[in-house]
C-alpha positions as CSV (number, residue, x, y, z in Angstrom):
1,X,9.5,-9.6,2.1
2,X,6.0,-9.9,2.1
3,X,2.7,-9.1,0.0
4,X,-0.8,-9.5,0.4
5,X,-3.6,-8.6,-1.6
6,X,-6.7,-8.3,0.8
7,X,-10.7,-8.5,0.1
8,X,-11.3,-7.6,3.8
9,X,-10.4,-4.7,6.1
10,X,-7.5,-4.9,7.8
11,X,-5.7,-3.1,11.1
12,X,-2.4,-1.8,9.5
13,X,-0.8,-1.2,13.1
14,X,-1.8,-5.3,14.0
15,X,-0.1,-6.3,10.8
16,X,3.2,-4.5,11.3
17,X,3.5,-5.9,14.9
18,X,2.4,-9.6,13.8
19,X,4.7,-9.3,10.8
20,X,7.7,-8.0,13.0
21,X,6.7,-10.9,15.5
22,X,6.7,-13.6,13.1
23,X,9.8,-12.8,10.7
24,X,13.1,-13.4,11.5
25,X,13.9,-9.9,12.4
26,X,14.6,-10.5,16.0
27,X,17.0,-7.4,17.2
28,X,18.8,-6.8,13.7
29,X,16.6,-3.8,12.7
30,X,16.9,0.1,13.9
31,X,14.7,1.5,11.8
32,X,10.9,0.9,10.8
33,X,9.1,3.2,8.1
34,X,5.7,3.0,7.6
35,X,2.8,4.4,5.1
36,X,-0.9,3.8,5.6
37,X,-3.3,5.2,2.8
38,X,-6.8,5.4,3.7
39,X,-9.8,6.2,1.9
40,X,-11.4,9.7,2.2
41,X,-14.8,10.8,1.7
42,X,-14.2,13.3,-1.1
43,X,-12.1,13.7,-4.7
44,X,-12.2,16.5,-7.1
45,X,-14.4,18.3,-5.0
46,X,-17.2,15.9,-4.8
47,X,-18.4,13.7,-1.8
48,X,-17.4,10.0,-2.2
49,X,-19.6,7.5,-0.3
50,X,-17.8,4.2,-1.5
51,X,-15.1,3.0,-3.9
52,X,-14.5,-0.2,-5.5
53,X,-10.6,-1.3,-6.7
54,X,-10.7,-3.8,-9.2
55,X,-7.5,-5.8,-10.2
56,X,-6.1,-8.9,-12.0
57,X,-4.8,-10.9,-9.1
58,X,-1.9,-12.5,-10.8
59,X,-0.6,-9.6,-12.6
60,X,-1.3,-7.4,-9.3
61,X,0.5,-10.1,-7.0
62,X,3.6,-10.1,-9.4
63,X,3.7,-6.3,-9.6
64,X,3.8,-5.9,-6.0
65,X,6.3,-8.7,-5.5
66,X,8.4,-7.2,-8.3
67,X,8.2,-3.8,-6.3
68,X,9.5,-5.4,-3.4
69,X,12.3,-6.8,-5.1
70,X,13.5,-3.9,-6.7
71,X,13.3,-2.1,-3.5
72,X,15.4,-4.6,-1.8
73,X,17.9,-4.1,-4.5
74,X,18.0,-0.4,-4.2
75,X,18.2,-0.3,-0.2
76,X,19.6,-2.4,2.6
77,X,16.4,-3.4,3.5
78,X,15.9,-6.6,6.5
79,X,12.3,-7.0,5.4
80,X,9.3,-5.1,3.9
81,X,5.6,-5.8,3.8
82,X,2.9,-4.4,1.5
83,X,-0.9,-5.3,2.1
84,X,-3.4,-3.5,-0.7
85,X,-7.1,-3.6,-0.2
86,X,-9.3,-4.5,-3.0
87,X,-13.0,-4.8,-3.4
88,X,-15.9,-2.4,-1.6
89,X,-13.9,0.2,0.6
90,X,-15.8,3.0,2.2
91,X,-14.2,6.2,3.6
92,X,-11.7,6.0,6.4
93,X,-10.8,2.3,5.4
94,X,-7.3,1.6,5.2
95,X,-6.3,0.9,1.5
96,X,-2.7,0.3,1.5
97,X,0.3,-0.5,4.1
98,X,3.9,-0.3,3.5
99,X,6.5,-1.0,5.9
100,X,10.2,-1.2,5.6
101,X,12.9,-2.5,8.1
102,X,16.5,-1.7,7.9
103,X,19.3,-1.6,10.4
104,X,19.5,2.5,9.7
105,X,16.4,4.8,9.3
106,X,17.6,6.5,5.8
107,X,17.1,3.2,4.1
108,X,13.7,2.3,5.5
109,X,12.5,5.7,4.7
110,X,13.5,6.0,1.1
111,X,12.3,2.5,0.4
112,X,9.1,3.5,1.8
113,X,8.5,6.6,0.1
114,X,9.9,5.0,-3.2
115,X,7.3,2.1,-2.5
116,X,4.2,4.0,-2.3
117,X,5.3,6.4,-5.1
118,X,5.7,3.4,-7.3
119,X,2.5,1.6,-6.5
120,X,0.4,5.0,-6.6
121,X,1.4,5.5,-10.2
122,X,2.0,2.2,-11.7
123,X,0.2,-0.5,-9.9
124,X,-2.5,-2.6,-11.9
125,X,-5.7,-1.1,-9.8
126,X,-8.9,0.4,-11.4
127,X,-10.7,2.2,-9.0
128,X,-14.6,3.3,-9.2
129,X,-15.8,6.0,-7.0
130,X,-19.6,6.3,-6.2
131,X,-21.1,9.3,-4.3
132,X,-23.8,11.8,-4.9
133,X,-23.1,12.4,-8.6
134,X,-23.1,8.6,-9.5
135,X,-20.2,6.3,-10.4
136,X,-17.2,7.3,-12.2
137,X,-14.1,5.7,-12.9
138,X,-11.2,7.4,-11.8
139,X,-8.1,8.2,-13.9
140,X,-4.7,7.5,-12.4
141,X,-3.0,10.4,-10.5
142,X,0.2,11.2,-12.2
143,X,1.2,14.9,-10.9
144,X,2.9,13.2,-7.8
145,X,0.2,14.7,-5.3
């Protein structure tokens, strides 16, 4: 299990490959499920040219580690990886990566889905978007979309 908060852009596919090579997974896993969230250039019918994600480092790291531990207890995961970007982000940049490895697909898929939903709705991040109408703080989306 591994969580990272990144101030820099990252390549999610390279991160998955590197994590898989460096871990002790060897030939044990039969499934890898992943989710990559990227920044889009619109929100609420307005153009967005950049976004700043703020956080409290220790609180955020602790929260992400707790999520991974909960997923490990709920599903038979062999490993998991969460990378979340903070700071200034521009459209098409990856923001979040979640990857789960398990012996069978159901555990990996279910855990990956659960992790992104929990993270999206409860993680301690604060988002400010900038666009043609200026800057605005974005409220958390709790409608499941």
